[in-house]
N, C-alpha and C positions, 0 to 999 in steps of 0.2 A: 764330148762323149754323151751318147744317149742314155741317160740314167733311167728312162722309162722302160728299157729292155730288161733290166735286172729283175730276177725272180719272176719272169713271165713265162719261163719254160722250165721243164723238169725232166730228169732221167727217171723212167718208170720201169725199165727192164734192163738187165745185164746178163750176158752170157760169156763164157770163157771156155776155151779148149787148149789143153797143153799136151805136147808130145815130147818125150824125152828120148835120148839116143838109145835107151834100152827098150823102147817101145817099137811097135811096127811103124815104119816110116810113113809119114803123112805129108802131103803138100800143104802149102799155105792156103790154097783154095779149099781143101777139105776142112782144115781147121777153122777157116773163116765161116764156112757154111754151118758147121756144127755150132759155133758160138752165136751166129745170127739166129738160128732156129731157137736156141736156148733163151736168147734175149726176148724174142717175140713171144715165146711161151710164158716167160715170167711176167711180161707186160700184159698178157692175155689178149693179144691182138691177132687178127687173121692176116694172111699174106696180102689180101686185097686192100688192107688198110694202110699199107706202107706208102706214104706219099713221096718220100725222098730216100734215096740210098747214097750215102757218101762213104767212100773208102779212103784210106791213106794211099800213098803212091804204090805202084805195083811192087810186090815183094821181090827182093833180089833173087830169091829161090824160085820165083815163078814169073819171070819177066815176060810181059806180053802187052800189046796195045789194048787199051780199054779194059784194064783188069776189072774195073767196077762193073762192066757189063758181063764179064765172065761170071762174077759172083751173082749178079742179078739173074742170069740164066740158070745158075745152079739152084737158086732159091725159088725160081718160078714166080717172080714178082714183076709188076709193071708200074713202077713209080712215075710220078710226074717229073721229078728231077733226079738225076743221078750223075755222079762225077767222082773222079779221083781228086784228092786234095794233096798237092804234091810238094809243099815246101819242107822237104826232109821230115825230121821228127816233129816239127811244129805242126805238120799237117794232121797229126792224130787228134789233138784238141781242136784243130781247125775244122774237122768234120762236124763236131758238135756246135761250133760257132756258126757255121753256115746253116746248119739245121735250125738253130735258134732264130736266126734271121727270117728264114722261110716260115717257121711256125708263128713268129710274132707278126708277120705280114698277113697271116690268116689264109695262106694259099694251100696249106696242107694241115692234116691233123696229127700225123705221126711221121717221124724220120728214123731211119735205121742207119747207124754209124758203125763201121767195121774197120778194124786195123789188124793186120796179121803178118807174121813172118815165120819162116822155118829154116833160115840160113844155116843154123847150127846142125841141121840134119843132112844138108845136101851139098855144102860148098865150103871152101876155104875163105872164111870171113876176113881174116887178116890180110891175105893177099889181094882180095878183090875190093876191099872197102876204099882203098886210096883212089881207085878208078872212079869212085863216086865223088870223092871230096877233094881231089887234086885237079887243078886246071889241066885239061888234056893236052894243051899246047905248051904251057910254060912251067908246069909243076910235075905232073905225073911222069913225063919222059925221063926225068932225072932220078927216078927211083925213090921219091920221098914216100914216107909212111904217114898214116893219119896222126900218130903221136908227134911226128916231126912238124906237121902243120900246126898242131895245137901248141907245141913247145915254143913257137914264136910269140904267141899270145902270153904264155906263161912267163917267158923271159922279160917281156915288157912290163907286165903287171907286177911282177916281183921287184923289178928295178924301180918302178915309179913309187911304189908304196912300201917298200921294205918288207914284203911278205917273205917269210922264211920257209924252208923245206919242212921244218918241224911243225909249223902251223898247218901246212897242207897235209902232212901225214896224219894229223889228229882227225881230219875228216875221214880218211880211210879207216882209222881205228873205230870211230863211232859208227860208221856205216856197217862195218863188219859185225858189230855187236847186235845191231838190229837183224842182220841176216841170219845170225845163229838161231833166232827164234822162228824163222819162216821155213815151212816145209819144202818150198819150191826154190829157195835161194841157191844159186849156183855154187857159192863158196861156203855154204853151211858146213859141209864136211871137212873144210880146211881148218876150222877152229878159230879162236880169237887171234888177233895180231896186236903188236905194240908199235909205238912210234919208231922204236929202234928197228923193228922188223921192216917197216916201210923204208927207212933211210938206208938200210943195208941190202935192200932188194936190188936186183939187176937194173942198171941204167938202160933205158929204152931210147929216149931222145932227151938230152939234157935240157931242162932240169927234171924231166919226168922219169921216175923209176917204175918198175913193174907194178908195185902196189899202189902207185898213184893213178893207175890206168884202169878203165873199165874192163871187165871180163865179158867176153861174148857169152850169151846164154846158150848152154849146150843142148839146144832143142828148138822147139817152136812154141809160140803163144799166139792165140787169136783172142781178141776181146771185141764184143759187140754191145751196143747200147741203143735202147729205144728212147727217143725224146718226144715229148708232147707239150701242148700248150697248158697254161695254168688252169684254165677252166676244166679241161679234160682230166688233168692230173688230180684235181680236187674231187671231181665227181665220180671218176671211174677207177681210180687206182689207190689201193690201201697204203702203199709206200711210195714216196717220191723223194728224190734228192734234187734240190733246187739250184739252178744255174744262176748264181747271184751276180756274176760279172765276168767279163772276159776281155782279152786284148791280144793283138798279134802285131809283130813287126819283123820284116825281113830287110836286112841292110846290104847283102851282097850274096854272091855265090862262091867265088874263089877268093882265097886270102889275098893274092896279089891285086885283084880287082878292088878289094875293099880299100886298099890304100889310095884309090882314086876317088873315093866317095866323099862328098862334102855338101853342105847346104840343106841337109835333112836330118831329122832326129834319128839317133842321138849324136850325129856327127855334124852339127850345125857349123862348128868352127873349123872343120877339116878332118881328114882321116886320122884314125888312131887304131890301136889294137887293144883298147881297154874298155871303152863304152860299147855296149851291145844293145840289140833290140829288146832284150828282156826288160830294160828300164822303161821303155815306151809301152810295152805290152802290159806290164804291171800297173803303170799309171792309169791306163785305160780301164783295167779290171777293177781297180780300187774306186775310180770315179763312177763306174757303172753300178757297182754294188753299194756305194756309200760307206764302205769300210776302210779301215786303215790297218797297217801291219799288226798292231797290238790286238786286233780282233781275231787274228788267225790262230787256230788251235793246232793245226798240223800242216806240214809242208812236204811235198814231193818234188824232186827235180830230176830231169834226165841228163844232168851234167855228166860227161864221160871221163873227166879227169879231176883229181882232187882240187887243184887250184880253181877250176871253174865253179866248184861249189862255193868257194869264198866270194867270187865275183857275183854269183847269183844271190847269195845272202845279202849282199850290198844292193844289188839292183832291184831285188824284190822288196827292199825297204826295211830289213831286219837289223841293219846296222849302217853306218855311214860309209861313204866312198873311201876305200883304202883301209877300212876297219875290220874287214872280214877275218883277217888273221887273228887279231886280238880278240874278236868276238868268239871265235872257236876256241882259242887257247884259254879263255877265261870260263869255259864251260857252256857257251851259248847253245851248242847242239849236243850236249852230253846225253848219252842214253839214260842216265839217271839225273833228272832235274832240268835238263835243257829243253829247248824247243824240239818237239818231236819232228824229226827231219829225216826223210827217206826211211820210213818205218818198215820197209821190206829189205832194206840194205842198199837201195839205190843201184845205179849202174855199176858202181865199184864192187859190190858184193852180191846183190841179187842177180845181176847180169843185164847186159844190154840186148834188147830185141828191138830193132828198128821199127818205127811206126807203132809203138805200143801205147794203147790206152790202159795198160795194166796199172800204171801209177794212179790214174783216176779211179779205176776199180778198187784199188787198195784204199783210197781216201773215202770212197762211198762206204766200203765195208767198215772202216773205222768209225764213221759217223753213225752207222746203224748197229755198232757193237758186235760185228761178226768177223772181225779180222782173223786171218788164218795164223798170223804170227802173234807177236805181243800186242795186246789190246791197249790202246791209249784211253784213259778215262775221260769222260765228259767232253767228247769231241762234238762240237756244233758246227764249226766252220773250217773248211779245208782249202788249201791252195795247191794247185798243180801247175808245174812249169814244164813245157815241152820245148825241146831244142833239137836242132838238126843242122847238118853242114858244119863247117869249121866256124862255130859261133855265128852262123849266118842267119838262121831263122828261129824266132822265138814266139811261143804262145803261152798265155797264162789264163787259167780259169779258177774262179772262186766258187765253191759249192757250199750249200748249207742244208741243215736238217729241216729247217722251216723256211718258208718264204720271208724275205726281209722287208718287202715293201707291200 
């Protein structure tokens, strides 16, 4: 892994646009344009200075070919590079990873990265999502749901390591506690929950109950970020958040196809339903940054089910393989005294918005002491994990308040 790339690029502008169901309906394109303009304004750059535009994949609520070019046209910019970054939710952080590589190569000065979605305003997310995550030939025709696809991973993981429903439920409880402090969290108005509430909630796809599952965000969110080189960040920008390290790994598209995978990390020894690309991506990010798990002050993940949080805590290095349940049960991510984890409430309680850079936005805000919800004291280094598909694609980014190298 190229350690010389770490801390050579920085985020110098952030913009965000949010639309709720009670607001005037807005398309993802509208939200994306507003967020992008805000990010450029905060960075203090002109449209002509944008050397690259990277977007997430086309929003479900605005499906079109070359969505990135629709946004480019809306913004009236003419970048050298532009593309969609499409590996599901991992593509959100992937936009900044590609931007960092182009900046490090010296071929551009500024990159604009935009992710946005507004499915909650325009469509039935539950009914449509399986069309994205189920194999159109062998899975979707049988009427499977997204929770049913993930339930296969949950069954295997719980069987292999003795993970209990109570341990998984603890994740939902702690995520909800963070959400109660955040003004934009989808489940804030629902109040706190207990382990018993989770265990008594309606079964969705065994062993996943309703409160084990992510809630769709009831609206739309767009997040945009301007990234630049270290020399420009230091010379021209008063505030910067440094990209210390990153990694990415995609292992499959459909669950059935995953079972034919072997000979590559993390499935060198053959297919399974437990090891994911997050392990590979995190290793890359740690090596690039020169950091280790104990150096991380705050963590966000886009895990959509409670058991996945346990898996990610293991694969991101905060506990050993199979120890996620015990880690959480012993207070490892407690709202009071544990690792600050999903400080907006995560997908389980803040809500899931596909292609979201909002988890990175939250981390940057925490680092600079302006979080909208509960502020975590003394945050210097944060980790963000992006995930998409049925545990298919993973990206990890470590950011810091000061350059580390």
